[in-house]
C-alpha positions in Angstrom: 0.5 0.2 0.1 2.7 2.1 0.5 4.3 2.0 -2.8 0.9 2.9 -4.3 0.1 5.4 -2.2 3.9 7.0 -2.6 3.1 7.1 -6.6 0.2 8.2 -6.3 1.3 11.6 -4.3 4.6 12.0 -5.9 2.9 12.8 -9.3 3.8 16.9 -10.1 -0.3 17.4 -11.1 -3.8 16.5 -10.1 -5.6 17.0 -7.0 -3.8 14.6 -5.5 0.1 15.6 -6.2 2.2 16.6 -3.3 2.1 19.3 -4.4 -1.2 19.9 -2.6 0.4 18.5 0.5 2.0 20.4 3.6 4.2 18.0 5.7 4.5 18.4 9.2 7.6 17.4 10.8 9.8 17.3 13.6 12.9 15.1 13.2 11.0 13.3 10.3 7.6 13.5 8.7 5.2 13.5 11.7 2.0 14.4 9.6 0.3 15.4 6.3 -2.5 18.1 5.2 -3.8 17.9 1.4 -5.8 20.9 0.5 -7.0 21.7 -3.2 -10.2 23.6 -4.2 -13.1 22.2 -5.5 -13.5 23.7 -8.3 -17.3 23.6 -10.4 -15.7 21.6 -13.5 -14.9 18.7 -11.6 -17.7 18.9 -8.9 -21.0 16.9 -10.2 -24.0 16.6 -7.8 -25.4 13.9 -9.3 -22.0 11.8 -9.6 -22.1 8.4 -7.5 -18.6 6.1 -7.0 -18.0 3.4 -8.4 -18.6 0.3 -6.9 -14.9 -1.0 -5.5 -13.6 -3.8 -3.3 -13.0 -3.5 0.1 -9.1 -3.7 -0.2 -8.8 -1.1 -2.8 -7.8 1.7 -0.1 -7.2 4.2 -3.4 -10.3 3.9 -5.4 -12.4 6.7 -3.6 -9.3 9.2 -4.1 -9.3 8.1 -7.5 -13.1 9.0 -8.0 -12.6 12.2 -6.3 -10.0 12.9 -8.2 -11.6 11.8 -11.8 -13.4 13.9 -14.1 -16.9 14.1 -14.9 
């Protein structure tokens, strides 16, 4: 899971890019905040998440980032 998450957030583009992350650290990272605006062109009031398996932990994030 860590490899998949690392790849996902290592991208330069997209809502879930590292560019939208703020890392809190002391001697090592202790937390992360991800923030980005939700704009009309990627927001749909009629959208429903597709079904996915419980072990697909990144599926909800992939759905949220996908443009309609």
